[in-house]
GUVOLO-39385 format. One record per atom (N, C-alpha, C): y, z negated, x. Coordinates in steps of 0.2 Angstrom, whole numbers, padded with zeros to 4 digits, always signed. Last residue first. Example, Ala and Ser with C-alpha at 12.3 -4.5 7.8 and 13.67 -1.06 7.14 Angstrom:
GUVOLO-39385
-0011-0035+0064 -0005-0036+0068 +0000-0039+0064 -0028-0039+0066 -0022-0039+0062 -0016-0039+0066 
This chain:
GUVOLO-39385
+0110+0368-0284 +0106+0370-0290 +0099+0373-0288 +0114+0353-0275 +0113+0361-0275 +0108+0362-0281 +0125+0341-0281 +0118+0343-0279 +0117+0350-0279 +0142+0340-0274 +0137+0341-0280 +0130+0343-0277 +0144+0326-0262 +0145+0333-0264 +0140+0335-0270 +0152+0312-0255 +0147+0315-0259 +0149+0323-0260 +0151+0298-0244 +0154+0305-0245 +0149+0309-0250 +0149+0282-0250 +0145+0288-0247 +0150+0294-0249 +0152+0264-0247 +0154+0271-0250 +0150+0276-0246 +0158+0249-0252 +0152+0252-0249 +0152+0259-0252 +0172+0240-0248 +0169+0246-0252 +0163+0248-0248 +0177+0223-0248 +0174+0229-0245 +0172+0234-0250 +0182+0212-0254 +0184+0213-0248 +0182+0220-0245 +0184+0201-0268 +0182+0208-0266 +0186+0209-0259 +0179+0184-0267 +0185+0189-0268 +0182+0196-0265 +0170+0174-0265 +0169+0178-0271 +0175+0183-0272 +0174+0168-0254 +0168+0171-0254 +0167+0175-0260 +0192+0172-0250 +0186+0168-0252 +0180+0171-0253 +0201+0179-0236 +0198+0180-0243 +0192+0174-0244 +0207+0177-0224 +0210+0174-0229 +0206+0174-0236 +0198+0185-0216 +0199+0178-0214 +0202+0174-0220 +0200+0198-0221 +0193+0195-0221 +0194+0187-0220 +0210+0206-0231 +0211+0201-0226 +0204+0197-0226 +0203+0222-0237 +0206+0215-0238 +0206+0211-0231 +0196+0233-0235 +0203+0234-0237 +0206+0227-0238 +0184+0241-0226 +0187+0234-0226 +0194+0234-0228 +0171+0250-0230 +0178+0251-0230 +0181+0244-0231 +0157+0257-0223 +0160+0251-0226 +0167+0251-0225 +0147+0272-0226 +0152+0268-0223 +0153+0261-0227 +0135+0285-0223 +0138+0280-0227 +0143+0276-0223 +0137+0302-0218 +0135+0295-0217 +0138+0290-0221 +0138+0315-0230 +0140+0312-0224 +0137+0305-0223 +0136+0318-0243 +0139+0324-0239 +0141+0321-0232 +0123+0315-0254 +0127+0312-0248 +0130+0318-0244 +0124+0322-0270 +0121+0321-0264 +0125+0319-0259 +0123+0320-0288 +0127+0320-0282 +0123+0319-0276 +0118+0318-0301 +0117+0325-0297 +0121+0325-0291 +0118+0306-0307 +0123+0311-0308 +0123+0317-0304 +0107+0299-0301 +0108+0300-0308 +0113+0305-0311 +0111+0299-0288 +0105+0303-0290 +0106+0304-0297 +0122+0290-0288 +0123+0297-0286 +0117+0301-0289 +0115+0278-0292 +0120+0281-0296 +0122+0288-0295 +0107+0276-0280 +0104+0277-0287 +0109+0280-0292 +0117+0274-0271 +0113+0280-0270 +0109+0281-0277 +0123+0262-0275 +0127+0268-0275 +0123+0274-0275 +0112+0254-0274 +0115+0255-0281 +0119+0261-0281 +0110+0253-0260 +0105+0257-0264 +0108+0258-0272 +0122+0247-0256 +0121+0253-0254 +0116+0257-0259 +0119+0234-0263 +0125+0238-0265 +0124+0245-0262 +0107+0230-0257 +0107+0231-0264 +0113+0236-0266 +0112+0227-0244 +0108+0233-0245 +0107+0235-0252 +0120+0216-0246 +0124+0222-0245 +0119+0228-0246 +0111+0206-0246 +0114+0208-0252 +0118+0214-0252 +0104+0201-0235 +0102+0208-0237 +0106+0210-0243 +0119+0202-0226 +0113+0204-0227 +0108+0199-0230 +0135+0200-0234 +0130+0197-0230 +0124+0201-0231 +0144+0205-0244 +0144+0208-0237 +0138+0206-0233 +0144+0196-0254 +0139+0201-0255 +0139+0205-0248 +0155+0187-0250 +0148+0185-0250 +0143+0190-0250 +0165+0196-0253 +0164+0193-0246 +0157+0191-0245 +0160+0208-0265 +0164+0202-0262 +0162+0201-0255 +0163+0226-0266 +0159+0220-0266 +0163+0214-0263 +0163+0241-0275 +0167+0236-0272 +0163+0229-0272 +0156+0257-0272 +0156+0251-0276 +0160+0245-0272 +0158+0275-0272 +0159+0268-0269 +0158+0263-0275 +0159+0291-0267 +0156+0287-0272 +0156+0280-0269 +0172+0301-0262 +0168+0296-0261 +0165+0293-0267 +0177+0317-0256 +0176+0313-0262 +0171+0308-0260 +0190+0320-0243 +0183+0320-0246 +0183+0316-0252 +0199+0329-0231 +0199+0326-0237 +0192+0326-0240 +0193+0326-0214 +0195+0330-0219 +0195+0326-0226 +0198+0316-0200 +0194+0317-0206 +0196+0321-0211 +0201+0320-0184 +0204+0321-0190 +0198+0321-0196 +0199+0308-0170 +0197+0314-0174 +0201+0314-0181 +0197+0300-0154 +0202+0302-0160 +0199+0308-0164 +0188+0287-0146 +0190+0294-0147 +0195+0295-0153 +0182+0276-0134 +0187+0277-0139 +0188+0285-0140 +0174+0270-0125 +0171+0276-0128 +0176+0277-0134 +0178+0260-0117 +0176+0258-0123 +0173+0264-0127 +0183+0267-0106 +0178+0262-0105 +0174+0260-0112 +0194+0274-0112 +0188+0278-0109 +0182+0273-0108 +0206+0270-0117 +0200+0269-0121 +0193+0272-0118 +0217+0271-0110 +0214+0265-0110 +0208+0264-0114 +0221+0285-0110 +0223+0281-0104 +0219+0274-0104 +0215+0291-0121 +0214+0294-0114 +0216+0290-0108 +0219+0283-0131 +0212+0284-0130 +0211+0287-0123 +0233+0286-0130 +0231+0279-0129 +0223+0279-0127 +0234+0299-0133 +0236+0297-0127 +0233+0290-0125 +0229+0299-0146 +0225+0303-0141 +0227+0301-0134 +0239+0292-0152 +0232+0290-0152 +0228+0293-0147 +0250+0301-0151 +0250+0295-0147 +0243+0292-0147 +0245+0312-0159 +0246+0313-0152 +0246+0306-0148 +0244+0306-0172 +0238+0308-0168 +0239+0309-0161 +0251+0293-0179 +0253+0298-0174 +0246+0300-0170 +0245+0284-0189 +0250+0289-0191 +0251+0294-0186 +0227+0281-0192 +0233+0280-0188 +0238+0285-0190 +0213+0271-0197 +0217+0277-0198 +0224+0276-0195 +0199+0266-0187 +0206+0264-0190 +0210+0270-0191 +0182+0263-0186 +0187+0268-0187 +0193+0265-0190 +0166+0262-0178 +0172+0258-0181 +0178+0263-0181 +0150+0267-0180 +0157+0269-0178 +0162+0265-0181 +0134+0264-0174 +0139+0263-0179 +0146+0265-0176 +0119+0274-0170 +0125+0270-0169 +0129+0269-0175 +0107+0261-0174 +0113+0265-0176 +0113+0272-0172 +0096+0253-0169 +0103+0252-0167 +0108+0257-0168 +0083+0245-0177 +0086+0251-0176 +0094+0250-0174 +0078+0232-0178 +0075+0236-0174 +0078+0243-0172 +0086+0226-0188 +0084+0221-0182 +0081+0226-0177 +0098+0239-0190 +0093+0234-0193 +0091+0230-0187 +0106+0253-0195 +0107+0248-0191 +0103+0242-0194 +0102+0271-0196 +0101+0264-0198 +0103+0259-0193 +0117+0281-0191 +0109+0280-0192 +0108+0273-0194 +0130+0280-0193 +0127+0287-0192 +0120+0287-0192 +0140+0272-0202 +0134+0271-0200 +0130+0278-0199 +0157+0267-0200 +0153+0273-0202 +0146+0271-0198 +0169+0256-0206 +0163+0257-0201 +0159+0262-0204 +0187+0255-0207 +0180+0256-0210 +0175+0257-0204 +0203+0250-0212 +0198+0251-0207 +0192+0252-0210 +0214+0258-0224 +0210+0253-0223 +0205+0254-0217 +0229+0266-0216 +0224+0265-0221 +0219+0259-0219 +0238+0267-0206 +0240+0270-0212 +0234+0270-0217 +0245+0257-0193 +0239+0258-0197 +0241+0261-0204 +0256+0266-0181 +0255+0261-0186 +0248+0263-0190 +0260+0274-0170 +0263+0275-0176 +0261+0270-0182 +0252+0268-0160 +0251+0275-0162 +0254+0277-0169 +0252+0255-0157 +0255+0260-0153 +0255+0267-0154 +0244+0251-0168 +0251+0249-0167 +0255+0253-0162 +0232+0256-0164 +0235+0259-0170 +0243+0257-0170 +0227+0247-0154 +0229+0254-0152 +0233+0258-0158 +0225+0236-0163 +0230+0236-0157 +0232+0243-0155 +0215+0242-0170 +0221+0240-0173 +0227+0239-0168 +0205+0242-0160 +0208+0249-0163 +0214+0247-0167 +0202+0229-0158 +0205+0233-0152 +0208+0239-0155 +0198+0225-0170 +0204+0222-0167 +0207+0226-0162 +0186+0233-0172 +0192+0234-0176 +0198+0231-0173 +0179+0226-0162 +0181+0233-0161 +0187+0235-0165 +0177+0213-0166 +0180+0214-0160 +0183+0222-0159 +0171+0215-0179 +0177+0211-0178 +0181+0213-0172 +0159+0222-0175 +0164+0225-0180 +0171+0222-0179 +0153+0213-0167 +0155+0219-0164 +0160+0222-0169 +0149+0203-0175 +0154+0201-0170 +0157+0208-0167 +0140+0210-0184 +0147+0207-0187 +0152+0205-0181 +0130+0215-0175 +0134+0219-0179 +0141+0216-0181 +0119+0209-0170 +0125+0209-0166 +0131+0212-0169 +0109+0210-0179 +0112+0203-0177 +0118+0203-0173 +0107+0224-0179 +0110+0220-0185 +0113+0213-0183 +0112+0232-0164 +0107+0229-0168 +0111+0225-0174 +0121+0247-0159 +0121+0239-0160 +0116+0237-0165 +0130+0258-0150 +0123+0257-0152 +0122+0249-0153 +0146+0262-0155 +0142+0258-0151 +0135+0258-0154 +0163+0269-0154 +0156+0269-0156 +0151+0265-0152 +0179+0269-0161 +0175+0267-0156 +0167+0266-0158 +0193+0279-0165 +0187+0276-0167 +0184+0274-0160 +0207+0283-0176 +0205+0282-0169 +0198+0278-0169 +0210+0296-0187 +0207+0290-0186 +0206+0289-0178 +0220+0304-0199 +0218+0304-0192 +0215+0297-0191 +0214+0311-0215 +0217+0305-0211 +0215+0306-0204 +0215+0318-0231 +0214+0319-0224 +0217+0313-0220 +0211+0306-0245 +0215+0311-0242 +0213+0312-0234 +0198+0304-0256 +0201+0301-0250 +0205+0307-0246 +0195+0300-0273 +0197+0305-0268 +0200+0302-0262 +0181+0291-0279 +0188+0292-0278 +0189+0297-0273 +0169+0286-0292 +0171+0291-0287 +0178+0291-0286 +0160+0271-0294 +0165+0276-0296 +0166+0281-0290 +0150+0257-0300 +0151+0263-0295 +0156+0268-0298 +0148+0240-0300 +0151+0245-0303 +0153+0251-0298 +0133+0230-0299 +0138+0234-0296 +0141+0240-0300 +0123+0225-0306 +0129+0220-0305 +0134+0224-0301 +0112+0234-0307 +0117+0233-0313 +0123+0229-0311 +0104+0232-0297 +0109+0237-0296 +0114+0237-0301 +0095+0223-0302 +0099+0221-0296 +0105+0226-0295 +0089+0230-0312 +0093+0224-0314 +0097+0222-0308 +0083+0240-0305 +0088+0242-0309 +0092+0236-0311 +0073+0232-0298 +0078+0236-0294 +0084+0237-0299 +0062+0226-0302 +0068+0223-0305 +0074+0227-0301 +0049+0227-0297 +0052+0232-0302 +0058+0230-0305 +0044+0219-0288 +0042+0217-0295 +0045+0222-0300 +0050+0223-0276 +0043+0224-0277 +0040+0223-0284 +0063+0219-0278 +0061+0226-0277 +0054+0227-0279 +0062+0205-0279 +0065+0209-0284 +0063+0216-0284 +0057+0203-0266 +0053+0201-0272 +0055+0205-0278 +0067+0206-0258 +0062+0210-0258 +0057+0209-0264 +0076+0196-0262 +0078+0203-0263 +0072+0207-0263 +0069+0185-0257 +0071+0185-0264 +0072+0192-0266 +0069+0188-0243 +0062+0187-0247 +0064+0188-0255 +0082+0187-0240 +0079+0193-0240 +0072+0193-0244 +0084+0173-0243 +0088+0178-0247 +0084+0185-0246 +0076+0168-0232 +0074+0166-0239 +0078+0171-0244 +0082+0173-0221 +0076+0175-0223 +0074+0174-0230 +0094+0165-0222 +0094+0173-0222 +0088+0176-0224 +0089+0153-0220 +0092+0154-0227 +0093+0162-0227 +0084+0154-0207 +0079+0153-0213 +0082+0155-0220 +0096+0154-0200 +0091+0160-0200 +0086+0160-0206 +0101+0142-0203 +0105+0148-0205 +0100+0154-0205 +0091+0134-0198 +0092+0134-0205 +0096+0140-0207 +0093+0137-0184 +0087+0139-0187 +0088+0139-0195 +0106+0132-0181 +0105+0139-0181 +0098+0141-0184 +0103+0119-0184 +0108+0122-0188 +0107+0130-0187 +0094+0117-0173 +0092+0116-0180 +0097+0119-0185 +0102+0118-0162 +0096+0122-0163 +0094+0122-0170 +0111+0107-0164 +0113+0114-0163 +0108+0119-0165 +0102+0096-0163 +0106+0098-0170 +0109+0105-0170 +0098+0097-0150 +0093+0098-0156 +0097+0100-0162 +0109+0094-0144 +0107+0100-0143 +0101+0102-0148 +0111+0080-0149 +0116+0086-0150 +0113+0093-0149 +0100+0074-0142 +0100+0075-0150 +0105+0080-0152 +0104+0075-0129 +0098+0079-0131 +0098+0079-0139 +0115+0067-0129 +0116+0074-0128 +0110+0078-0130 +0109+0055-0132 +0114+0058-0137 +0115+0065-0136 +0101+0052-0121 +0098+0054-0128 +0103+0057-0132 +0107+0061-0107 +0106+0055-0110 +0104+0057-0117 +0105+0073-0100 +0107+0068-0096 +0106+0061-0100 +0090+0083-0105 +0097+0081-0106 +0099+0074-0102 +0078+0087-0105 +0081+0086-0098 +0088+0084-0099 +0074+0089-0118 +0071+0084-0114 +0074+0082-0108 +0083+0100-0121 +0083+0094-0125 +0080+0088-0121 +0080+0110-0112 +0087+0108-0112 +0088+0101-0116 +0067+0113-0115 +0069+0110-0108 +0076+0107-0108 +0068+0118-0127 +0065+0112-0126 +0067+0109-0120 +0075+0130-0124 +0078+0126-0127 +0075+0119-0127 +0064+0137-0117 +0070+0135-0113 +0074+0130-0117 +0055+0138-0127 +0053+0134-0122 +0060+0132-0118 +0061+0138-0144 +0059+0141-0138 +0059+0136-0132 +0054+0129-0157 +0059+0129-0153 +0057+0133-0146 +0046+0127-0168 +0046+0133-0166 +0052+0134-0161 +0044+0114-0171 +0050+0116-0174 +0051+0124-0172 +0033+0110-0162 +0032+0111-0170 +0038+0114-0173 +0040+0108-0151 +0036+0115-0151 +0034+0116-0159 +0044+0095-0153 +0049+0100-0153 +0046+0107-0153 +0031+0088-0152 +0035+0088-0158 +0040+0094-0158 +0028+0091-0138 +0024+0093-0143 +0027+0093-0150 +0039+0084-0132 +0038+0091-0131 +0034+0094-0136 +0036+0071-0136 +0043+0074-0138 +0042+0082-0137 +0024+0068-0130 +0025+0068-0137 +0031+0072-0139 +0029+0069-0116 +0024+0073-0119 +0024+0074-0126 +0038+0058-0116 +0041+0065-0115 +0035+0070-0118 +0030+0047-0118 +0035+0049-0123 +0037+0056-0122 +0021+0048-0107 +0018+0049-0113 +0024+0051-0118 +0026+0044-0094 +0027+0051-0096 +0024+0052-0103 +0022+0031-0091 +0029+0032-0094 +0030+0039-0096 +0010+0033-0085 +0010+0031-0092 +0017+0032-0095 +0009+0048-0075 +0012+0041-0076 +0011+0039-0084 -0005+0058-0072 +0001+0057-0075 +0003+0049-0075 -0014+0069-0062 -0013+0062-0064 -0006+0062-0067 -0026+0082-0061 -0019+0080-0063 -0019+0073-0065 -0036+0089-0048 -0036+0084-0054 -0028+0082-0055 -0039+0096-0037 -0034+0099-0042 -0033+0095-0048 -0046+0091-0026 -0050+0093-0033 -0046+0097-0038 -0037+0091-0016 -0044+0093-0015 -0047+0095-0021 -0025+0086-0020 -0025+0093-0017 -0032+0095-0016 -0021+0080-0036 -0026+0079-0030 -0027+0086-0027 -0005+0078-0041 -0011+0083-0041 -0015+0082-0035 +0006+0067-0050 +0002+0069-0044 -0004+0073-0046 +0013+0068-0062 +0015+0064-0057 +0012+0065-0050 +0014+0085-0069 +0010+0079-0067 +0014+0075-0062 +0028+0090-0079 +0024+0090-0072 +0020+0084-0071 +0032+0098-0092 +0029+0091-0091 +0025+0092-0084 +0037+0110-0092 +0040+0105-0096 +0038+0098-0095 +0033+0121-0084 +0038+0117-0081 +0041+0112-0086 +0022+0128-0089 +0029+0130-0091 +0034+0126-0088 +0011+0121-0083 +0013+0128-0081 +0020+0131-0083 +0012+0110-0091 +0013+0110-0083 +0015+0117-0081 +0010+0114-0103 +0016+0111-0102 +0018+0111-0095 -0004+0118-0101 +0001+0123-0103 +0008+0120-0102 -0010+0106-0098 -0010+0111-0093 -0005+0116-0095 -0008+0100-0111 -0005+0097-0105 -0005+0102-0099 -0016+0108-0119 -0009+0108-0120 -0005+0105-0114 -0029+0105-0114 -0026+0112-0113 -0019+0112-0114 -0030+0092-0117 -0029+0093-0110 -0027+0100-0109 -0020+0088-0132 -0026+0090-0128 -0025+0092-0121 -0013+0072-0137 -0013+0079-0135 -0019+0081-0132 -0010+0059-0137 -0012+0062-0143 -0012+0070-0143 -0007+0051-0126 -0002+0056-0129 -0003+0059-0135 -0020+0046-0124 -0014+0042-0125 -0008+0045-0129 -0027+0058-0121 -0029+0053-0127 -0023+0049-0129 -0021+0062-0110 -0021+0066-0116 -0022+0062-0122 -0024+0052-0101 -0017+0053-0103 -0016+0057-0110 -0037+0054-0100 -0035+0047-0103 -0028+0048-0105 -0038+0067-0095 -0041+0065-0101 -0038+0059-0104 -0030+0066-0083 -0028+0070-0088 -0031+0069-0095 -0028+0049-0077 -0031+0056-0077 -0029+0060-0083 -0013+0040-0074 -0019+0041-0079 -0022+0048-0077 -0006+0027-0065 -0007+0034-0066 -0014+0035-0070 +0006+0014-0067 +0000+0016-0068 -0001+0024-0069 +0016+0006-0062 +0016+0013-0059 +0009+0016-0061 +0015-0006-0067 +0021-0003-0068 +0021+0004-0066 +0002-0010-0063 +0003-0009-0070 +0010-0005-0071 -0002-0001-0048 -0001-0007-0052 +0001-0005-0059 -0015+0009-0041 -0008+0009-0044 -0008+0002-0048 -0026+0013-0035 -0023+0008-0031 -0016+0006-0035 -0032+0024-0042 -0036+0018-0042 -0032+0012-0039 -0023+0035-0039 -0023+0032-0045 -0026+0025-0046 -0014+0033-0023 -0019+0035-0027 -0020+0031-0034 -0002+0028-0017 -0004+0035-0016 -0010+0037-0020 +0011+0019-0024 +0004+0020-0024 +0002+0027-0022 +0024+0009-0020 +0022+0016-0020 +0015+0017-0019 +0034-0004-0026 +0027-0002-0023 +0026+0005-0025 +0050-0007-0021 +0046-0005-0026 +0039-0002-0023 +0060-0009-0011 +0055-0015-0013 +0050-0013-0018 +0069+0000-0008 +0071-0004-0013 +0066-0009-0015 +0061+0007+0002 +0067+0003+0004 +0070-0001-0001 +0044+0004-0003 +0050+0008-0003 +0056+0004+0000 +0029+0000+0005 +0034-0003+0001 +0040+0002+0002 +0011+0004+0003 +0018+0004+0006 +0023+0002+0002 -0006+0000+0004 +0000+0000+0000 +0006+0000+0004 
């Protein structure tokens, strides 16, 4: 037995260890922690629970009795489907309060994700049970004429989970450009040139109508190259649209709005003449959840005979 500078006993082998430094073989430790030896080997491999000692000759793992609480905590956190990196952040926190706060942040994110999945499941249940027409009935669809407009745009391949942040940032950049291009002349909008989902990344195109085409092109040429900013002229077009509230913009509620417009177009012999879009005509930050903020729209043309 040797003595550390602080006077604490240091035991080189399990059979020589005192009560305060008791070492347990993996089987005994697994029983005390109410875990399997397989789970303990996994936690070791992942760096979440390292044995106090590993015999170089036999490879046997030994754990301190004081590691039981950490082992149980890791096992419980894994039951929350917490990623391994997040588990490490919780169990390695400087103090229990910091660990609890990190757990609270993770669970708030998980609840938000589960709420979205619950809403999606309800939406899909409605579709599968043949209640699509009932869901579409809550949307009022109409056609409007949109005049020619010059737009400054920014395109990006983006997945659904990244979309809200990108829309806000890109429209902010384009509105700044518009202020130097004669001002904003219409509601900003986002065009979806292909599907944006958890697996498909579009691309999506953020657009802001501007007054001065030449000034917009000069801005895009000088400062918009890194962002892929372009300027184009949209011709006059007829739009089929439905107006939705801030709450309905969330996924998957917005899917029902797009499908309602498509169903309305089909019943009236109209076909899409271009990619669908979301037109944001209201102040998003100031609007309440039940206030109209967005038009879901399709350019339309008469169906071919």
